[in-house]
N, C-alpha and C positions, 0 to 999 in steps of 0.2 A: 376569197381571200381575208384574213384576216391580219391588220398592223398593229404590233406594240414597242410599247418605250417608254422610256422614262420621260418627262416635258423634254423640250426645248433641243430631242437629237432629232431632228429632219425627218417625224414619219407624215409625216402632210406637206413635204417640199417635198418630199422620196417620190405620194402615187402620186403627187399634181406636176412633175418633171413625166414623171413612166404616162401616161396618158393622155394626160396634155387635155386637148378636144374630143377627144373622144369618152370625158366624160358628162354625162350627161346631165346628171344630182346632182348638184353636195349641199350638203344639210352639215353644219357646225352647232351640239350641241354648249348651253349658255349653261355655264357650271353653275350650281341654286338655283336652282329656274326652280317653280316647276309647273306639272303637267299641262296644265293650260300655257303656260307661257314657252312651255320648249311645244305645242300645237302651235302655237301664232305664230312661235321661228319661221315651222315646217310654210306654213301657208304663203308669209312673205319670198321666202326659197321656189315650193313650187311655183311663185305669180311673175318670179326672175326668169325661170324655163322652159312654160308652158305662160308664153299672151292669152293663151283661150280660155283660163281661171279669171274667175265671178271674184269683184268684187266683194271684201263683206263674211263671203263662203267660208271660215277658218270652221274646217273638223274639228267631228264633238269631239273625234279619240283616235286611236291612231287604227284598228279598221278603217278607218275614215279614212285619215292621210292617206292610208297608203293603195286604198281604190282611187285615187286621185293623181297616187303616180303612176298606177296602173295605167289612167289614162291617157296621164303623157310620154307616154311610154310605148304606148301603142303607136301614137300618133307622128315619131318616131322615123325616119328612114337610117339606114346607114349600118356596117358590119358588126362592128359594137357600139355596146350601150354603157355606161362605167355609171352608177350608179354608188354616189360614196358618201355616207355617214363614219364622218368624226368628228372625234369623242367622245366614243357611244354609253361610256357610260355616264354619261352623263344627260343622257338623253331619257337614260332609263330612268325616270324617278319612281319611291313609288305607288306600289298601285297602277299606275297608270298604266299597264297590261302591255310594254313600248316590242319587249322580246313573240308575244304573243302575235300579236302584232306583220312583225317581220316575221316568225316561222310559218303564218298563213299565207303572206308574199311570194315567199321565198317557193317553199314547198308543193301549193296550189297553183300557183303563177311562171310566176320569172325563174320556176328550174326544168322546164322543160324549153324554154326561148336560149338556146345555143347562139344566140347574140344579145344577153344580158352579163354580163360580172356586177355583180357585188362585193364593194371596195369595205368594210369595218375597221377602225379608227380608234385605240387610248395607249393614251397616259395609264390609267389604271392596270399595271400590268397585270397584278391578279385576278380583277374582275374579268379579265375578257378570259383570261385563260378557264373565269370557273365558268363564266358565262356563253360564257361561244367555241368560246375552243375547244372543251373538256363539257359540253355541255350535253346534258342527257335529255334531257326534252325533244322535241320541233326539229331540234338543228344539229341535234347525234348525226353525227360521221359528215356533215356540209362541207365545213369550212379545205376544198382543194387545196388554197396553198396557206402559210400563216410566214411571219416571219417577225422574229421580233427584231428586231432595231438598238444593236447598242455605239454608244460611244466609239468614235475613233480609237486608233495603234493610238501609240508612237508616233510610223510609218503614218499610215494617213494622214493622222496628223502636219502632222512637218510638208505631205503632197497640197494639201487644203491649204497652208500660209502659205505654200510660194503657190500655190495657184489665187493667190490673193494681194501674190506683191509682195508680202511679209518677208520677207529675207532674214533672219535669226538662225546662229548657231543650235548645236543642239543640246546644247547644255542648258542655253536660252528655250530653250522648243519645253525640254524636260522642267524650265520651274512654271514656268506656262503651267505645262500641262500637270504639277505639283498641285496648283490652285483652282484649276477649274475643271482638270480632266481633259477628257475628248468628248464633250456634248458641244456642237459643230455652234450653237447656238453664239455659246458664250466667245468659241473663239470667233467667230465672222463682225465682236469687234475690237481684232487688233487692229491699228496703226498702223499702217509703213511707215519707217524712218527710224522710230520707234524701239526703244532696247522695252523687251520682259521687262526688270524692275517698273519700267518709269509706266509699262502701260498698267503695271497690278495697280501701282498711283493710284495709280489714273481712275480703277475702277472700281477700285476699293476700299479706296479713305479719299474719294475726291468728294464731298456736299451732291454730286449727281449718281454719284458711280453705280450704273446698278446692282453689283454684285454685294452693297454695301446692304439693301432693302429685297436683295434676291430669296432669302431662304426664308422670309415673311410667309412668301408664297407655292415656296415649292410645296411642302407639305402637304398647306392645307384645300389647295389645288386639284389631287389628289387619290387624298385617301378621307372618309369619313371616321368624326371624330378622331381627329388627326394631333390633337395630341401623346395618346397614345406614345404612336409613332414617331414622335419628334423623343419625346424620351427617349424610347431608343435607342434614337443614334445618339442623344445628351451623352445616354453615361457609354455607351460604346466609345465615345467619344474620349474620354477623357482614362480607356481601358489598354491602352496600343496592344496589349499582350490580344484582349480579347475574353470573351468572358462567355462561361458555362447556357443555361439556357435557365438555370437556376441560378447564378448570375447576377443576371441580367433582375430577375423578381428581385432579388435583396438588394439592385443596388436603386435598378429601376423608379420600384412606389407602383409596378406594374403588375396582375395580382395574375395567379398563370390559370391554366382552365383550352379553357377553345381560340378564348376573342384574343387574347397573346401569341397561340400558334397564329391563329386571319394578321394577324399585324408584323413578324416574324417571318411569312412568308411572301408576304403585299413587297416589306420591304426587300426580302428577298430576287423576287422577281423585279421588280422598278430596277433592281441594279443598287442601292442603297449601302446595305449591307451584302459578306457575302459570309458563306456553312464550310469547315472544316471541319474534316476529321483527324483528332490526332494517332498520330501513329500507333497501331495498334489498338487503335478503341472502338465499341462498336459507338454506334451509332447518334443514342443516347448522349454522347458522351461529348455530340459536336460542338466546335466552337466559331463565335459573332462576330463579329469585326464588319469593322464601320470600313467599307470600302470606296465612298464616295466623297472628292477627295475639296467640290468645295465645299460639303456639307464641313468638314475636318476645316479647315481651312478658315471657316465666318466664325465659329465657333475656339479657334484661339489666338485668331486676330482685333477681329470685330467684333461680334458681339459681348457688350460690355468692355466695352474697347474707349478711349478718348483722345487714343494720339490721330488728328485727323489730318490730312492738307499733306504738301509736295515735299517730298522726303521722308514721308510716315514708311513705309516699307522699306526700303535700301537703311533708316532709322537704327532695323528690325532685324538687319541680316548680320550671321554668326554666334548674336541673343545666343543663352542658354535654350529660350522655348526659341525661337528660330531652329538650334542644331536637332533638337528634340522633334519638333514637328515634322523638320525633314527629311527626317532618318523615318520619321511612321513612315509621311510621302509615301516614302521610293520607296521603301518595302512592300506598303503596302500599291502601287504603279510594278513592282516584279511581281506579283502575287497572279495580275491582270495580263503578268506575257510570257507566262508559262512557256507558250509556243518557240516563243522566239528564246527565250533561256533554253528549251529543249534541242533549240536549232544550234545555239553556239555552243555545244556541249555534243552534237554530233551525235545527236541519240531522238532525232526529228520518228524515226522508224519504230522506236521499243520503246512497245504500251505501260507506263507509268500515272504509277500514286502518288501524290502530292500530299504528305500530310503534316502538321508541325506536334510540337512533344515537348515537356513539361515534368519537370519532377520537381515535385517543388518543398522536397525533400534537403537538398542537393541545390534550393537555386540556382534549376539550369534549365534553362528555355530554346526550343534548334526553332526559332520562323518558318522553314523551309526545309521540310526534307523530299528528295524525289529518287521512291522508290521503283526500281529496274528492272524491268521482266530480264533483262542480261545479268543479275544475280550483284550488282553494282545500290546503290544507294549514291549519292551525290547531296549532303552533310552540306544547307547554302550558309552561309552568314555575309547580310547585306547590308554595307558602308555605301554611305553617305559623302559625299569626301569634296572640296573647289579643288583639287589636284592625284596625282597616285598612286595612293594606301600604301601605308607602313608599315607594314605588321612587323609592331613591340612585338621586346617579350614578350610580358604581360599579353597584348593582346591574344602571342603568341600561349601565354599558357591555358587564359581562358578557354582556345579554342580547344585545345585539350583537352579542359577539361569535358566541353561536352564529351567533343566525342569515346572519351574512357566511362563518363557516364550514361550515355546512351547503348555503349555495346555491352557493357555489364547488364542494365536493368533492362535490356530489352533479348538481349543470348544473342541476337545475330547472325548469321550464320554472314553473309554477306560482303563485300568488300565494302568499306568506307570512306569514299574521297574527301579531303575535304573541300572546298569548292567558294570560294568569294566574288559575291554579286556586289559589282562597286561600281563608279563616274566609269571617271579616266585611269584603275587599270592599276595593277600592282605596282606601287617599284620594287625591282629587285633590291633584296634583302640574306644578313645570312642566316635571318627567322625568318622568309620563307622561301626557304632556299633547299629544297627537295621536300616540302612541307606542303607545299598548297599544289591538289592537283589541275583545278580545274580555274579560271580565271573568266568571269563576265560580265563585260565594262556597256556604258551606256547607249553605245553606239550598239552593240548588239540585239539591245532590249528597239534601236528601230530597224530592226532587218524583217518585219514579220507581225 
């Protein structure tokens, strides 16, 4: 079994909860350690599980290490024996032959044993996919199950907080989600009896707040040569509309080529960015957007900012920077909850394709189109507000311009439904009457 997903998402916790006492060996790789240090780590672990291992007999290589592991497992009784390697990408140091030894251990012995389960886990998602799941060597087609563990949805976040006796309304939960996303480790830091605004103040702007320092470790713990990953993330943070590959090259300073392809794939697989295809365009025209809520929040409000201490976050509420960030963050959350939006529209069972659309000549941008097989396109406008949204005459004229331009340029024959996605719904008014066809609210996003 291969389990992968971004840092802090709960991979190790999940595996330990499922297998518990059936784990008969567990080793966690050491970040930025060499082969000798990893082997010493292995030896210290095997001694804990197997009291018969002699002191000072550190294996010289990974083939010898797996021989020791085999001897340990042969001594054990029991229905299931789970071997668990955590942070596998860290263990596989350059020229260590770790993967070759793992392949030999599994193919020559362990795979023939019905009582052994091998579980491998890693936060470097691209490495896990390329080296283990899509392995073309000795581990080819050996993965029985794989789990890409994703952050919580809004509904799961609500359930998680309630389980921890944190009682916040959905607007405050949404505020937390806009800052940290659905990452369980971050959410576990939220205390009972405090508002979302108080907790954001404490975690992000107090001297010991871990959100103030997490960013510096986040990317470097996952990727080699992380400066390129960080450069792309920070470039996309300043481009809410997203960038094409060519735009990333021009703005980030990262050169075109195979390295850029690898970095983009690693960021995408790890859940930090997402890729969408503009309506009617080809794959080469794909647009990349920053989708990690914490990274966006950090770059907008923590990095290079001097305002800290109690009340720092509340003092920013409703500022121009806060309004711009909240709109982008809410839009990103909507894109991550397409299933909930489709459910609210009553089209869960209809095949759809989601995309964006831009007409640069007329300065028209549509961030979300839901192209449905039932001959309808939902043209979605996302608005984050602190009260029911009022469709004013200028708003309606802008919406109508988008619809007209889209229909004229694409020559679509499908019906186009103007759709509003907002926090507290739409306030009835003369401008919205008979115009807005569908309204999706914050509560709808919590439904799946």
